[in-house]
Kinemage of the C-alpha trace (Angstrom):
@kinemage 1
@onewidth
@group {chain A} dominant
@subgroup {mainchain}
@vectorlist {calphas} color= white
{ca met a 1} P -110.637 10.701 149.340
{ca ile a 2} L -107.164 12.181 149.624
{ca arg a 3} L -104.044 10.857 147.905
{ca tyr a 4} L -100.913 11.392 149.959
{ca ala a 5} L -97.314 11.166 148.844
{ca leu a 6} L -95.631 9.203 151.632
{ca ile a 7} L -92.060 8.353 152.564
{ca cys a 8} L -90.727 5.561 154.739
{ca ser a 9} L -88.233 6.851 157.303
{ca asp a 10} L -86.651 3.384 157.572
{ca cys a 11} L -85.681 2.859 153.900
{ca asp a 12} L -86.468 6.221 152.199
{ca his a 13} L -88.981 4.545 149.848
{ca asp a 14} L -91.435 7.037 148.268
{ca phe a 15} L -94.974 5.850 147.577
{ca glu a 16} L -98.568 7.042 147.424
{ca ala a 17} L -101.697 5.949 149.267
{ca trp a 18} L -105.345 6.991 149.419
{ca phe a 19} L -107.157 7.856 152.644
{ca ala a 20} L -110.721 8.891 153.403
{ca ser a 21} L -109.479 12.034 155.151
{ca ser a 22} L -106.483 13.578 156.853
{ca ala a 23} L -107.838 12.290 160.163
{ca ala a 24} L -108.055 8.758 158.720
{ca phe a 25} L -104.365 8.879 157.809
{ca asp a 26} L -103.446 10.181 161.258
{ca asp a 27} L -105.530 7.457 162.952
{ca gln a 28} L -104.176 4.585 160.828
{ca ser a 29} L -100.600 5.822 161.023
{ca gly a 30} L -100.854 6.244 164.805
{ca arg a 31} L -102.028 2.627 165.163
{ca gly a 32} L -99.168 1.316 162.968
{ca leu a 33} L -101.499 0.337 160.108
{ca val a 34} L -99.658 2.328 157.421
{ca ser a 35} L -96.559 0.421 156.371
{ca cys a 36} L -93.946 0.518 153.643
{ca ala a 37} L -94.313 -2.068 150.884
{ca met a 38} L -90.531 -2.298 150.497
{ca cys a 39} L -89.390 -2.897 154.080
{ca ser a 40} L -92.675 -3.259 156.034
{ca gly a 41} L -91.577 -0.395 158.261
{ca val a 42} L -94.280 1.644 159.976
{ca asn a 43} L -92.283 4.869 160.283
{ca val a 44} L -94.192 6.451 157.395
{ca ala a 45} L -94.762 10.185 157.029
{ca lys a 46} L -96.557 12.485 154.614
{ca gln a 47} L -94.359 14.341 152.170
{ca ile a 48} L -94.831 18.003 151.340
{ca met a 49} L -97.271 18.259 148.454
{ca ala a 50} L -98.650 21.067 146.335
{ca pro a 51} L -102.382 20.825 145.705
{ca ser a 52} L -103.518 20.040 142.192
{ca val a 53} L -106.438 22.378 141.648
{ca arg a 54} L -108.267 22.470 138.329
{ca thr a 55} L -109.897 25.728 137.468
{ca ser a 56} L -112.920 25.938 135.191
{ca glu a 57} L -110.642 27.562 132.592
{ca asn a 58} L -108.319 24.523 132.634
{ca arg a 59} L -111.245 22.133 132.243
{ca lys a 60} L -112.547 23.938 129.161
{ca ser a 61} L -109.152 24.000 127.419
{ca glu a 62} L -108.492 20.254 127.813
{ca pro a 63} L -110.117 18.106 125.133
{ca asp a 64} L -112.362 15.432 126.537
{ca glu a 65} L -111.462 11.798 126.012
{ca ala a 66} L -114.135 11.222 123.363
{ca ala a 67} L -112.750 14.103 121.300
{ca arg a 68} L -109.229 12.643 121.560
{ca val a 69} L -110.521 9.255 120.412
{ca arg a 70} L -112.346 10.821 117.454
{ca glu a 71} L -109.182 12.726 116.524
{ca phe a 72} L -107.106 9.525 116.710
{ca met a 73} L -109.604 7.638 114.533
{ca ala a 74} L -109.612 10.398 111.931
{ca lys a 75} L -105.796 10.421 111.808
{ca ala a 76} L -105.698 6.625 111.490
{ca arg a 77} L -108.252 6.643 108.627
{ca asp a 78} L -106.269 9.374 106.888
{ca his a 79} L -103.022 7.398 107.338
{ca val a 80} L -104.565 4.269 105.778
{ca ala a 81} L -106.034 6.273 102.884
{ca lys a 82} L -102.708 7.991 102.109
{ca asn a 83} L -100.260 5.132 102.725
{ca phe a 84} L -102.060 1.867 101.885
{ca asp a 85} L -103.108 0.592 98.467
{ca tyr a 86} L -106.762 -0.339 98.220
{ca val a 87} L -106.983 -3.713 96.460
{ca gly a 88} L -110.726 -4.295 96.819
{ca asp a 89} L -111.878 -7.901 96.817
{ca ser a 90} L -108.412 -9.041 95.656
{ca phe a 91} L -107.067 -8.621 99.193
{ca ala a 92} L -106.573 -12.340 99.904
{ca asp a 93} L -104.772 -12.914 96.577
{ca glu a 94} L -102.548 -9.840 97.033
{ca ala a 95} L -101.669 -10.706 100.644
{ca arg a 96} L -100.866 -14.293 99.699
{ca ser a 97} L -98.752 -13.160 96.727
{ca met a 98} L -96.672 -10.868 98.950
{ca tyr a 99} L -96.350 -13.545 101.637
{ca tyr a 100} L -94.939 -16.073 99.168
{ca gly a 101} L -92.566 -13.512 97.621
{ca glu a 102} L -94.320 -13.375 94.261
{ca thr a 103} L -94.827 -9.603 94.521
{ca glu a 104} L -93.102 -6.875 96.492
{ca asp a 105} L -94.383 -6.163 100.016
{ca arg a 106} L -96.460 -3.034 100.407
{ca pro a 107} L -99.199 -1.908 102.783
{ca ile a 108} L -102.613 -2.871 101.409
{ca trp a 109} L -106.224 -2.910 102.506
{ca gly a 110} L -109.302 -4.409 100.959
{ca glu a 111} L -112.041 -6.946 101.477
{ca thr a 112} L -112.225 -10.692 102.004
{ca thr a 113} L -114.901 -13.215 102.709
{ca ala a 114} L -114.903 -15.027 106.036
{ca glu a 115} L -113.640 -18.137 104.222
{ca glu a 116} L -110.753 -16.227 102.586
{ca ser a 117} L -109.816 -14.662 105.914
{ca glu a 118} L -109.758 -18.086 107.602
{ca ala a 119} L -107.652 -19.544 104.772
{ca leu a 120} L -105.095 -16.716 105.162
{ca arg a 121} L -104.935 -17.370 108.898
{ca glu a 122} L -104.420 -21.115 108.371
{ca glu a 123} L -101.602 -20.443 105.874
{ca gly a 124} L -99.905 -18.075 108.314
{ca val a 125} L -100.333 -15.050 106.048
{ca pro a 126} L -100.192 -11.987 108.328
{ca ala a 127} L -103.489 -10.144 107.905
{ca ala a 128} L -105.951 -8.641 110.316
{ca pro a 129} L -109.377 -7.060 110.000
{ca leu a 130} L -109.355 -3.304 109.827
{ca pro a 131} L -111.893 -1.978 112.344
{ca arg a 132} L -114.758 -0.156 110.651
{ca ala a 133} L -113.898 3.035 112.565
{ca leu a 134} L -110.409 3.031 110.961
{ca thr a 135} L -111.593 2.231 107.434
{ca pro a 136} L -111.344 5.168 105.046
{ca pro a 137} L -114.010 5.806 102.420
{ca leu a 138} L -113.651 3.519 99.425
{ca pro a 139} L -111.698 5.159 96.618
{ca lys a 140} L -113.661 5.955 93.475
{ca ser a 141} L -112.965 3.461 90.734
{ca asp a 142} L -112.553 4.278 87.041
{ca lys a 143} L -115.909 2.570 86.415
{ca gln a 144} L -117.675 5.036 88.726
{ca leu a 145} L -116.143 8.011 86.930
{ca asn a 146} L -117.688 7.133 83.553
C-alpha cells in the first residue's frame, strides 16, 4: 500500500489517500474514480513527496509502545505517591467530609468497600477507582515500624 499526498486542481484542497500501487492510482485517476471530498472534482494529482524511510538505527532508538506505557504508569504512580494523602480505609469518610465542606479539599487516595463506593456515587461525591496499575505501594504505617 502507498499513501499519496494529493491535491485537487479545482479547489486546491490537500488530502491523502491510500492505493495498492502507483499503477492503481494511475488507473483509478484515469477513470475518474479519484475525487476531492470538498468539491467532488476529479482533477486530482499527486503532490511531490519525500519518502519516509526508517533505518534500523532509527527503529532501535525509538522506545516501543509498551515501554512508553510502562514509563507513563510509573510516573503516574510516583505522582500519586508524592502528591496525594493516603487515608486508608477512611477514604469514604474523608471524601464525604471534603465534599460537604467539613474539611479542606486535598488530593487523597485510599480504600472503600463496594457499598461505600456506591453510596459516594449516589450522594454525588466525586470519587473514582484508582486503577491497580496506577496505585503506589502502600505507605508504611507507624504500627508496622514498631
